[in-house]
N, C-alpha and C positions, 0 to 999 in steps of 0.2 A: 529564609531570611530576606527581608526586603532589600531593595537596592540601596535605600537610605542607610539602613543599619550596616549593610555590608561595606559601604563606603566609609562610614565613621570608624569602623573597627578594622579597616583593611590597610592602614598606612604602613605598618612596619614589620610584617612577618619576616621579610627578607633579612632584616638585621638581627633577628632574635638569636640566630646561630653564630653571630660574630661576637667574640668575647668582649671587645671594647664597648659594644652597644649595651650590654647588660649593666654596665656601670653608669649609664646615662639615665636621665629622667624617663619614666615610662611614657609610652605614647598612648594617649587615652583612646584613640580610635583603633588600636589593637595590633595583633600579630598573627592574623589568620589567613594570609594570602601567599603561603609558601615562600618562595625565594625571589619573587618578582617585585623589585622595589617600585616599579611603576604601576602595579596592579590597582592600587587605590585611585591613582590619578586617571587611569584609563576608565574606571567606573564613574568617576565624579562628573566629568564632561563640562560642568558649568561653574565658573568661579567669579568672585568679585575682585576687581583691581581697584586700588585706592591710591590716588595721587593727591597728596596734601602736604602743605608746608606754609611758611610765612607768605609766599607768593599769592596765596588765596586772598589775602587782604587787598591786593591791587587789581584783582580780576585779570591777571596775566598768566601766561603759560609758565609752567615750571622751567626755570633755568634759561630757556631759549632767548628771552629778551636781553640778556647780557651777553649771550654768545653770538647771536645774530640780531643786533639792534635794528629797529625799524624807526623811520622818521616819526617823531612825536611820541615814541614809546618811552617806557620808564628808563631813567639813567641808571647806570650800574651802582653808584653810591646810594641812590634812593632804593634800589632793589635790595642792597645789602642791609639797609637800615630797617627793612620790614621786620627782621628778626627781633629788633629791640622793642617791638610793641605787639608781638604775637602772643595772644592770651585767650585761647579757645575754651572759655569757661563752660560751654555747653557740650563739650566732648563727652560722649557716653559710649564706651566700647560695646556694651551689651546691646544698645540700640542698633549699632551697625550690624552686629551678629544676628539680631532678630530680623532685621530687614533682609539680610542675605538668606536666612532660613525661609522667610516668606517668598523670596524670589526663586527658591529652589536651588540656590547656589551652594556648592558642597565644599568650597575652600575659599580662602581669602589671601590676597597678596598685597602687602602694604609697602609703600615707599619709605624705607628707613633713611635713605640718603639719595637725593637726586643730584644732577650734574653740578648744581650750585655749591654743593659741599655741606649744606646745612643738615645736621643729623637730628632726626626725630627720636633718637635714643640717647641715653646718658653715656656717651663715649668718654673714656678717660684720656683720649688722645687729642681732643680739640675743645675749644670753648665755643665754637660755632655750632650750638646745639640747643635743643628744646629746654633743657634744664638750666640754661643760662638766659633764656628768654623770660619775660614776665610770668608765663605760665608755670615754669619751674618744675614740672613733673615729667617723668619719662612716659611719653605716649606709647612707644613700642612695648614697654613693660606692661602697661595697663591693657593694651589690646591683646598681647600674647597670653597674659594670665586669664583674661576673660575667654579667649578662644579655647585654651586648654580646659578650663572648667566646663565649657559648653561642648567639648569634643568637636570643635571646628578646626580642621587643619589650617595652619597659618604659615604662609610663606613670606619671605622678605625680598622686596626689590632692593637692590644695592647697585649704585652707579660706580663703576670703575673710574670714569672721568670725574674730576673734582676741581672746579674753578677756584676754590678757596685755598687749596694746599700749595705752598710754595715749591714743593717738590714736583708737583704735577706740571706747573708752568711758572713762568716769571710773573708773579702777582703784582709787580710794580707797573705792569702794562695792562691795558684793558683786556678783559676776557675775550673780546671779539678778535683780538690779534693772535691769540695762541690757544684757543679753546680745544684744539685737537690734542694738546699735551706736547711735552718736549722731552721725549725719552733720550735725546742726545745729550742732555745736560747731566752733570755728575749728580745732581740732586734727585734724579729719577729713582734711584734705588731707595732713597728715603721715603719716597711716595709709595713704592711697592710694599715696603715694610709697614707703612701706615695702613694701607688698604688691608693687608693681611691681618694686622692687629685688630682692626675693626670687625672684620669678618669673624675672627676668633671670638670677639666679644658677643656678637650676635648669636653665635653657635653655642656659647657656653653660659650666657646669662639669662636667656629667655626661653628655656625649655626646648622641647622638640620643634624643629624647624622642618616643615614639609618640603620646602624648596627654596632655593636662592635664584632670584630672577635678575640676572645681570642685564645691563644696558650699555654695552661698550662702545657704541658709535663706530668710528672708523679705525682701521688698523688695530684690531683688537688683540693681535698677537703680542703687542708690547706689554701686556699685563701678566705675562708668565702664567697663562691659564692652566697648564699642566700641573704646575706646583700648587696653584690655588685649589684645583679640584681634588688633588691628593689630600691637601690639608682639610678640606671640607669633609671628605669621606673618612678621614682618620678620626675626626671629632664626632660626626654624626653620619654613620655609613648609609643611612636610608634617605638622607636629604637629596632631593633631585636638583639638577641644575639645567638651565636652558643653554642656548647656543651662542651667547653674546659675549664671550670672553676669549675668543680666538681659538678655542678648541671645541671639539664636538661634545655636546651635552646630552642630556636624556631626551630632549625634545626641541623641535624647531619653533620659531616664533614669528610667523607672518604678522605684520602690523597694519591695522586699518583696512585689511582686505581679506577675503576668503578665497583660497585657491580654487581654481575651477577644475582641478584634477586631484585625485588622491595622491598625496605626497609619498614619495618613495625615497629610499636611501640613496645618497649621492647627489641629491639636488638641494641646493641652498635656497631656503624659502624667504629669508629676511629681505622683504621688498621685491621678491621675484615670484611670479606665478609659474608653477611648474608645467602648466599646459603650454607646450611649445607653439602650437598653432594659435593660441589665444582663444580658441573655441572650446565649448564644453566637451570634455573627454568622457567617453563611455568605458574606458579601460579599467579593469579591476586588477590590482597587483596581487601577487602571492603574499600570504601573511608574513613570510620571512623578509619580504622586500619593503613592507610598509614602514614608514618613518613617522614616529610619534610627533604630534604637532599641536600647536595652540594658537588660535587667532586672538590677539588683543584688540579691543575696539572701544571707542568712546560712544556715549549716548548722544552727545551733540558733536561739536567739532574740536573741542579742547579737552586735554587731560585734566588740567587744573580747573578749579571753580572759576567761572567767568560770568558775571552777572549780565554781560552784554550778549552772550551767545545763547540765542533762543532757537537755534536750528536743531530741534530735537528729532531723533529718529522715532517713528511711531512704535508702539508696542508690537504691532503686527510685523513691521519690518525687523524688529529685534528677535521676535519668535522665529520668523522664517530664517533669520541669520543663524540662530542656534541650530535649527534643523539642517541648514546647508552645511554647517561645520560638522555636526554629528554624522551626516550622511557620507562624509569623507573621512570619518574616523578620528576627527580632531576634538579638541576642547575649546570652549568659548570663554574667554576671560573678559568680562564686560566691566568697563571702568566707571567709577564715580569720583567726582572731585568735591569733597565736602566744603561747606561754606567756612568762612573764617572763624565762626564760633564753634565749629565742630559738627554741626548738624548737616544732614544730607538733604538737599533741596527737594521740594514737593514734586517737581516734574520728574526727577529721577525715581523717587519712591513710587509714583504712580505707575511708571513703566515696569519697574522691577516687580511690583506686586501683580501686574497683569501677566507677566511671564510666569510667575509662580502659580497663578491660577490656572494657566494652561498646562503647566507641568503637573499640577495636582491630578489632572485627569489623563494626561498623556505622557507622564514621566517615564513609564516603562519603555517607551520608544526612543528614549534618549540615554538614560542612565544605564551603564553596563553594556551598552551596545557598541558595535563598530560599523564600518561602512557596509552597505548592502550590496547585493550582486547586480543590481540594476543602477547604473550611474547616468546622471544628467539627461534623463529623458524629460522632455518638456512637460511641465505641469505636475511632476511628482518627484519625490526623493525617497530613498529607502535606507533603513538601518536594519541591523540584525543582531540577535543575541544567540544565534545558532539554532534554536528551536522555533523561533518566531521571526517572521519577516514583517517589518513595519513599513507600511506604505503611507507616506505623508503626501496627501493630495492638496496641491496648491490650487489647481483648477478643477473645481467640482462641476462635473458635467453629467448629470443623470440622463438616462436611466442606468448607465453602466460605466464602470471604470475598467479599462482594459490594460493589462500588464503583460508585456512580452519579455521573454528571457528567463523565466523562473524554471529551473530544471527540476527542483525537488517537487515531490507530490504534496499538494495542499490538502490538509485534512479538514480544516474549517476556516471560516472567515468571520470577523466581527468588527464592529466599531469599537475602538479602544476606549473612547470617552465614556460610553454608557453600556458596553457589553452587548449591544444589540447584534444578534447573529445575522449574517448576510448570505444570501444564496449566490452561488458561483458555478461557473462551468470551466473546466480545464482540459486543454488538449496539448499536443506536443509543442505548439507554437505560442500559446498565450492563455491567460486567465481572464475571464470576463466576470466581474463582480457587480451584482445588482446593488445600487446605492440609493438611499432615499432622495426625494426631490430636493430637500433642503439640507445644506451642509450642517453637520453638528457644530462646527466651529468656524467662524468667519476668518480666523487667522490661518489655521492649518488643521484639517481634519485627518485623522489617522485610522487606517484600516489595518488590523492585525491578522496575519495569515499564519496559522499553526501548521508547521511542516512535519512531514513524515520523517 
């Protein structure tokens, strides 16, 4: 079975044996990965993050302009008023899915509610939502339905902080004064109930949910995360959760950076690089010590659509970023901020398609792999699927590529992109692989070593 099909069908075997799960909607990507709830996620490696809401109309970041205002920025009343004219008539969920497929992305994570409190779904517990805007239709419902029909795992970003709810903070004051929340107020319990009610809506009205991506900001313990996770797993046992609600989830979430060492259990990654020295680490942990993780990153410098932000990462940089992440066993969640009309801007599309073109030829070195035995050697990165060691060569220096530290016997070597066999010599200390004069790929060329 190809890595692609295995991922699509692999989401839910773990829950098949749990009675409550059998009463839930069937998961289209299947039940064939034994009892490991994270197996499909470990195989997927590459996903699409989507930050979208009324804020896209003003080319400002999601929520932060009212939480930490800047001189000359948008005023809070004007920010709130954006919802009254939000009408993304060109939103086409299938176009987003098709783009993710072309990019080689295996799952999607959509912002159902950001810190500002605006809901992109038809919640029964607020009027500050997409169905009360001029657009009038449930965005999350349309996207989730299309994803299920296309067998694309869909996850929901949900913000525990909520600047709009009077139980979260005293809304008679500017959000900039109390955006951290006020759990000391008696109204706090009403907010926790509201949050749990909305999560229950997302888990019962929109079919199978691959994961819940929390973004809890500071002092996340105030959200009663243990109770929230129990509730999630009672409703959908296979739904994964990240680490941003004050309790340990299924995976860690470094943001806008790639750890320089393989993450291990017991190290908090949110905003912190696990490499103590700050230098590249060559250590390889035992499998039982590995900590599942995912880097989320933007293509330019903002999560939301911003017509003024033209500082785009190159396709080459993004491809190498994906390789860096995979070489340390992680997932890469790459963000797009759709335009106000619902379309994804051409600059993002171009880069995503370029990544997809590279993955078409080299995807076996990413999907279904984990960190390789050789770490942070200058000029190359490695991934492994057990039987094959994939060597991603950043610095192509013919006539030979030398690799030290491979203990297994190498049976054969080839260029992954075109299958061209390569001559090699192996001794106890190193492998010398004869490589062509010209690199097969200017972004990253991959040599596949079949192991005994």
